[in-house]
C-alpha positions as CSV (number, residue, x, y, z in Angstrom):
1,X,56.6,-86.8,-52.5
2,X,53.4,-86.1,-52.3
3,X,50.4,-89.1,-53.2
4,X,47.5,-88.5,-55.3
5,X,45.3,-88.4,-52.3
6,X,46.9,-85.1,-51.1
7,X,47.5,-83.8,-54.5
8,X,43.7,-84.4,-55.5
9,X,42.6,-82.7,-52.1
10,X,44.9,-79.8,-52.7
11,X,43.5,-79.2,-56.4
12,X,40.0,-79.5,-54.8
13,X,40.9,-76.9,-52.6
14,X,42.3,-74.6,-54.9
15,X,38.6,-75.2,-57.0
16,X,36.3,-74.7,-53.9
17,X,38.4,-71.5,-52.9
18,X,38.1,-69.7,-56.4
19,X,34.7,-70.8,-56.3
20,X,34.1,-69.2,-53.0
21,X,36.3,-66.3,-53.9
22,X,34.0,-65.2,-56.9
23,X,30.2,-66.0,-55.3
24,X,31.6,-63.6,-52.3
25,X,32.4,-61.0,-54.5
26,X,28.8,-61.2,-55.9
27,X,27.4,-60.9,-52.3
28,X,29.8,-58.5,-51.3
29,X,28.7,-56.1,-54.0
30,X,25.0,-56.9,-53.3
31,X,25.1,-55.6,-49.6
32,X,28.0,-53.1,-49.7
33,X,26.3,-50.0,-51.5
34,X,29.1,-47.9,-51.6
35,X,30.6,-50.1,-54.2
36,X,27.2,-50.2,-56.2
37,X,29.3,-48.9,-59.5
38,X,31.7,-51.5,-59.7
39,X,31.2,-54.1,-62.4
40,X,33.7,-56.4,-64.6
41,X,35.5,-53.9,-66.0
42,X,37.0,-53.0,-62.7
43,X,40.4,-55.0,-62.7
44,X,39.6,-56.9,-59.0
45,X,36.3,-57.6,-59.7
46,X,37.4,-59.1,-63.2
47,X,40.1,-61.3,-61.3
48,X,37.2,-62.2,-58.8
49,X,34.8,-63.6,-61.7
50,X,37.6,-66.0,-63.2
51,X,37.0,-68.2,-60.0
52,X,33.8,-69.7,-62.0
53,X,36.5,-71.3,-63.6
54,X,37.2,-73.6,-60.6
55,X,33.7,-75.7,-61.3
56,X,35.3,-76.6,-65.1
57,X,38.4,-77.9,-62.7
58,X,35.9,-79.9,-60.5
59,X,34.6,-81.3,-63.7
60,X,38.0,-82.6,-64.8
61,X,38.9,-84.1,-61.5
62,X,35.7,-86.0,-61.9
63,X,36.7,-87.2,-65.4
64,X,40.0,-88.5,-63.9
65,X,39.0,-90.2,-60.9
66,X,36.3,-92.2,-62.8
67,X,38.4,-93.3,-65.6
68,X,41.1,-93.9,-63.4
69,X,38.8,-96.1,-61.0
70,X,37.2,-97.7,-64.3
71,X,40.5,-98.6,-66.0
72,X,42.1,-100.3,-63.3
73,X,39.2,-102.4,-61.8
74,X,39.3,-105.8,-63.7
75,X,35.6,-106.6,-62.6
76,X,33.9,-104.0,-63.3
77,X,29.9,-103.6,-62.1
78,X,27.8,-100.8,-63.4
79,X,25.4,-100.8,-60.6
80,X,28.3,-101.0,-57.7
81,X,30.2,-98.3,-59.3
82,X,26.6,-95.8,-59.5
83,X,25.8,-97.0,-56.0
84,X,29.0,-95.7,-54.8
85,X,28.9,-92.3,-56.8
86,X,25.3,-91.6,-55.9
87,X,25.7,-93.0,-52.0
88,X,28.7,-90.0,-52.1
89,X,26.5,-87.4,-53.7
90,X,23.1,-87.6,-53.0
91,X,22.2,-87.9,-49.3
92,X,24.0,-84.2,-48.6
93,X,22.7,-82.8,-51.8
94,X,19.2,-83.8,-50.6
95,X,19.6,-82.6,-47.0
96,X,21.1,-79.4,-48.4
97,X,17.9,-79.0,-50.5
98,X,15.5,-79.6,-48.0
99,X,17.3,-77.4,-45.4
100,X,17.1,-74.4,-48.0
101,X,13.5,-75.2,-49.2
102,X,12.2,-74.4,-45.6
103,X,14.4,-71.4,-45.5
104,X,12.9,-70.0,-48.6
105,X,9.4,-71.1,-47.5
106,X,9.9,-68.6,-44.2
107,X,11.6,-65.9,-46.2
108,X,8.4,-66.2,-48.4
109,X,10.9,-64.9,-51.6
110,X,9.3,-67.3,-53.8
111,X,5.5,-68.7,-54.6
112,X,5.0,-72.0,-52.6
113,X,4.1,-74.1,-55.7
114,X,7.0,-72.4,-57.7
115,X,9.0,-73.5,-55.0
116,X,7.9,-77.2,-54.8
117,X,8.1,-76.9,-58.8
118,X,11.8,-76.6,-58.4
119,X,12.3,-78.7,-55.2
120,X,11.2,-81.9,-57.6
121,X,13.5,-80.6,-60.8
122,X,16.2,-80.4,-58.0
123,X,16.0,-83.5,-56.8
124,X,15.9,-85.5,-60.1
125,X,18.4,-83.5,-61.6
126,X,16.8,-81.7,-64.1
127,X,16.4,-78.6,-63.2
128,X,18.7,-77.0,-65.8
129,X,16.8,-78.7,-68.3
130,X,13.0,-78.0,-67.0
131,X,13.8,-74.4,-66.4
132,X,16.7,-73.7,-68.1
133,X,18.0,-71.8,-65.1
134,X,20.0,-73.0,-62.1
135,X,17.8,-74.1,-59.0
136,X,16.0,-71.2,-57.0
137,X,16.6,-73.1,-54.0
138,X,20.4,-73.9,-54.2
139,X,21.9,-72.2,-57.2
140,X,25.1,-74.2,-57.0
141,X,23.6,-77.7,-57.6
142,X,23.5,-76.8,-61.3
143,X,27.1,-78.1,-61.7
144,X,26.0,-81.4,-59.5
145,X,23.3,-82.2,-62.2
146,X,26.1,-82.0,-64.8
147,X,28.2,-84.5,-62.8
148,X,25.3,-87.1,-62.2
149,X,24.7,-86.9,-66.2
150,X,28.6,-87.9,-66.5
151,X,28.5,-90.7,-63.9
152,X,25.7,-92.2,-66.0
153,X,27.5,-92.1,-69.2
154,X,31.2,-92.2,-68.3
155,X,31.5,-96.1,-67.8
156,X,29.4,-96.6,-71.1
157,X,31.8,-94.7,-72.9
158,X,35.4,-95.6,-71.2
159,X,34.3,-99.2,-71.4
160,X,34.0,-98.9,-75.3
161,X,37.3,-97.2,-75.6
162,X,39.2,-99.7,-73.6
163,X,38.7,-102.0,-76.0
164,X,40.5,-100.1,-78.9
165,X,44.5,-99.8,-79.0
166,X,46.0,-97.3,-76.7
167,X,47.0,-95.0,-79.6
168,X,43.1,-95.1,-81.5
169,X,42.0,-94.5,-78.0
170,X,44.0,-91.4,-77.6
171,X,43.2,-89.9,-80.7
172,X,39.4,-90.5,-80.5
173,X,39.7,-89.1,-76.7
174,X,41.2,-85.7,-78.7
175,X,38.8,-85.8,-81.1
176,X,35.9,-85.8,-78.5
177,X,37.7,-82.9,-76.8
178,X,37.5,-80.8,-79.7
179,X,34.1,-81.8,-80.3
180,X,32.9,-81.1,-76.6
181,X,34.5,-77.7,-77.0
182,X,32.2,-77.1,-79.9
183,X,29.4,-78.0,-78.0
184,X,30.3,-75.8,-75.3
185,X,28.5,-73.2,-76.8
186,X,25.3,-74.3,-76.0
187,X,22.8,-72.7,-74.1
188,X,21.1,-75.0,-71.9
189,X,23.4,-76.5,-69.2
190,X,24.0,-80.2,-70.0
191,X,27.0,-82.6,-69.6
192,X,27.8,-81.7,-73.3
193,X,28.2,-78.4,-72.9
194,X,31.4,-78.9,-70.4
195,X,31.8,-82.6,-72.0
196,X,35.3,-81.3,-73.0
197,X,36.4,-80.6,-69.2
198,X,35.3,-84.0,-68.1
199,X,37.1,-85.8,-71.1
200,X,40.3,-83.7,-70.7
201,X,40.1,-85.6,-67.0
202,X,39.3,-88.8,-68.9
203,X,42.3,-88.2,-71.2
204,X,45.1,-87.3,-68.6
205,X,44.2,-90.5,-66.4
206,X,44.4,-92.8,-69.9
207,X,48.0,-91.3,-70.2
208,X,48.9,-91.5,-66.9
209,X,48.1,-95.1,-67.1
210,X,49.8,-95.5,-70.0
211,X,53.2,-93.7,-68.9
212,X,53.2,-95.2,-65.7
213,X,54.9,-98.0,-67.2
214,X,57.7,-96.2,-68.3
215,X,60.4,-94.1,-67.0
216,X,59.2,-90.1,-68.5
217,X,60.0,-86.8,-67.5
218,X,56.5,-86.4,-66.4
219,X,56.8,-89.0,-63.6
220,X,60.1,-87.5,-62.0
221,X,60.1,-84.9,-58.9
222,X,61.4,-82.0,-60.1
223,X,61.6,-78.3,-59.7
224,X,60.4,-78.6,-63.5
225,X,57.2,-79.8,-62.0
226,X,56.8,-76.4,-59.7
227,X,57.0,-73.9,-62.6
228,X,54.6,-76.0,-65.0
229,X,52.2,-76.2,-62.1
230,X,52.0,-72.8,-61.4
231,X,52.0,-71.6,-65.1
232,X,49.4,-73.7,-65.9
233,X,47.1,-72.6,-62.9
234,X,47.8,-69.2,-64.1
235,X,47.0,-69.9,-67.8
236,X,43.7,-71.9,-66.9
237,X,42.4,-69.2,-64.9
238,X,43.7,-65.7,-66.6
239,X,42.7,-66.5,-70.3
240,X,39.1,-67.6,-71.5
241,X,40.2,-69.6,-74.6
242,X,38.7,-73.2,-73.9
243,X,41.9,-74.6,-75.9
244,X,44.3,-72.9,-73.9
245,X,42.4,-74.1,-70.7
246,X,42.0,-77.8,-71.9
247,X,45.9,-77.9,-72.5
248,X,46.5,-76.1,-69.2
249,X,44.8,-78.8,-67.3
250,X,46.5,-81.7,-69.0
251,X,50.0,-80.4,-67.4
252,X,48.3,-79.3,-64.3
253,X,47.3,-83.1,-63.6
254,X,50.9,-84.6,-65.0
255,X,52.7,-82.1,-62.2
256,X,50.5,-83.4,-59.7
257,X,52.4,-85.0,-56.7
258,X,55.6,-84.2,-59.0
259,X,56.4,-80.5,-57.4
260,X,59.2,-80.3,-55.0
261,X,58.9,-76.9,-53.0
262,X,54.9,-76.8,-53.5
263,X,54.8,-79.9,-51.1
264,X,55.1,-78.2,-48.1
265,X,52.0,-76.0,-49.3
266,X,49.8,-78.6,-50.5
267,X,50.5,-80.8,-47.6
268,X,49.1,-78.3,-45.3
269,X,46.4,-79.2,-42.7
270,X,44.4,-76.3,-43.7
271,X,44.7,-77.1,-47.6
272,X,43.9,-80.7,-46.9
273,X,41.0,-79.9,-44.6
274,X,39.3,-77.7,-47.5
275,X,40.0,-80.1,-49.9
276,X,38.3,-82.8,-48.0
277,X,35.5,-80.8,-47.3
278,X,35.3,-79.4,-50.5
279,X,31.7,-80.8,-51.2
280,X,29.9,-79.6,-48.0
281,X,31.4,-76.3,-48.7
282,X,30.3,-76.3,-52.2
283,X,26.7,-77.0,-51.2
284,X,26.5,-74.5,-48.3
285,X,28.6,-71.4,-49.2
286,X,26.3,-69.3,-51.1
287,X,23.6,-69.1,-49.1
288,X,26.0,-68.9,-45.9
289,X,27.8,-65.8,-47.6
290,X,24.6,-64.0,-48.2
291,X,23.8,-64.6,-44.5
292,X,27.1,-63.1,-43.5
293,X,26.3,-59.8,-45.5
294,X,23.4,-59.0,-43.2
295,X,25.7,-58.0,-40.6
296,X,29.4,-57.6,-42.1
297,X,28.9,-54.9,-44.1
298,X,27.6,-52.6,-40.9
299,X,30.8,-53.6,-38.7
300,X,33.6,-54.4,-41.1
301,X,33.2,-51.7,-44.2
302,X,36.6,-50.1,-42.7
303,X,38.9,-48.7,-45.4
304,X,36.7,-47.6,-48.0
305,X,39.1,-49.2,-50.5
306,X,36.9,-52.2,-52.3
307,X,40.0,-54.4,-52.5
308,X,41.0,-53.9,-49.0
309,X,37.1,-54.0,-47.6
310,X,36.5,-57.4,-49.7
311,X,39.4,-59.4,-48.2
312,X,38.6,-58.0,-44.9
313,X,34.9,-59.5,-45.0
314,X,35.8,-62.6,-47.1
315,X,38.5,-64.0,-44.7
316,X,36.0,-63.1,-41.5
317,X,33.1,-65.2,-43.3
318,X,35.6,-68.1,-45.0
319,X,37.0,-68.4,-41.1
320,X,33.4,-68.8,-39.9
321,X,31.9,-70.9,-42.4
322,X,34.7,-73.6,-41.6
323,X,33.3,-73.7,-38.4
324,X,29.5,-73.5,-39.2
325,X,30.3,-76.2,-42.4
326,X,32.3,-78.5,-40.8
327,X,29.5,-80.1,-38.8
328,X,27.6,-80.6,-41.9
329,X,30.5,-82.4,-43.4
330,X,30.9,-84.4,-40.1
331,X,27.4,-85.8,-39.7
332,X,26.1,-85.6,-43.1
333,X,28.7,-86.3,-45.7
334,X,31.3,-87.9,-44.1
335,X,29.2,-91.0,-42.6
336,X,27.8,-91.7,-46.2
337,X,31.5,-91.6,-47.6
338,X,32.8,-93.7,-44.8
339,X,30.1,-96.3,-45.6
340,X,30.9,-97.0,-48.9
341,X,34.3,-97.9,-47.6
342,X,32.5,-99.7,-45.1
343,X,30.3,-101.7,-47.3
344,X,32.9,-102.7,-49.9
345,X,35.3,-104.1,-47.2
346,X,31.9,-106.1,-46.1
347,X,31.5,-107.6,-49.3
348,X,35.5,-108.3,-49.9
349,X,35.3,-110.1,-46.2
350,X,32.3,-111.9,-47.3
351,X,33.6,-113.1,-50.3
352,X,36.8,-114.3,-48.6
353,X,34.8,-116.3,-45.9
354,X,32.9,-117.9,-49.0
355,X,36.1,-118.5,-50.7
356,X,37.6,-120.6,-47.6
357,X,34.5,-122.5,-47.0
358,X,34.8,-123.6,-50.9
359,X,38.2,-124.8,-50.2
360,X,37.2,-126.6,-46.9
361,X,34.4,-127.9,-48.5
362,X,36.9,-129.6,-51.9
363,X,39.2,-130.6,-49.1
364,X,36.6,-132.8,-47.3
365,X,35.2,-134.0,-50.6
366,X,38.5,-135.3,-51.2
367,X,39.5,-136.9,-48.4
368,X,35.5,-138.9,-48.5
């Protein structure tokens, strides 16, 4: 049976791959002029555009992970939690921002003062609010601002909810999810516009915690999980109805690590690798794809058939990106991710030593 780590990695891989698929579609049309007339009315282009929903899936994963972390921890520390979250997210993000800030200066596509304002707003996670627009330096960072806003309020929300009876807690989460769907029509990109996706992850974490103490169908491995997972993924990406998307996410999470035939696919090394490097890939893929478009249309515009030419150029760009982006993951993201674990292990060791010294002190005091 798949464990949760592999399952979440595979879900991250799916989410980031669909986002990459959509963004490459935009870059492809910008640089392959023979397909300039292609728009969302084209069936294949419409499929590409659905990939943006992968970001919503990332939000749900964050809600699930953070709630699971909080409700299973007896002595929760807000400061320690915030440190652990930010040390994983902020350093790679800041490095990517600085890199592309310098790139934009050399390109000269924006006024320097305007770029500095955009950089400051991006560094403070307020670009969506200040400019009412995604970052001009690193467009994909709009979703990281949403993530950080959720990091700040999640412990407060979950902490209050944990004091309530489980039935009331689940009921209130459902009410908040419906309210979140209502606020999703807000124009400014804040956490409240996407609150329903975070909350459905939180709800599933709560249900998973409650049901883990019982023998239910949702906890058994079987072919049913393969079927439900595939249908739920299809429903999530195909529909624009937020209520159906929300319900689909619930079933997606409940079938994690329960599938039978999909186990081999989701434990494949490439899938796990894409999942684990998804953050670095998400940060860097957008400008990298546009860089690829500077030369790929000249050598790989082969068939004259839109889906085929797209598939060829996307495959080449994606494979190249794995090798180009991996050093960023290895030398920038990973050291900070492992540092969190090292610091925590160090704290645990210190606590153990202090406890041993305290017991030794008590023993010596009794003998005296």
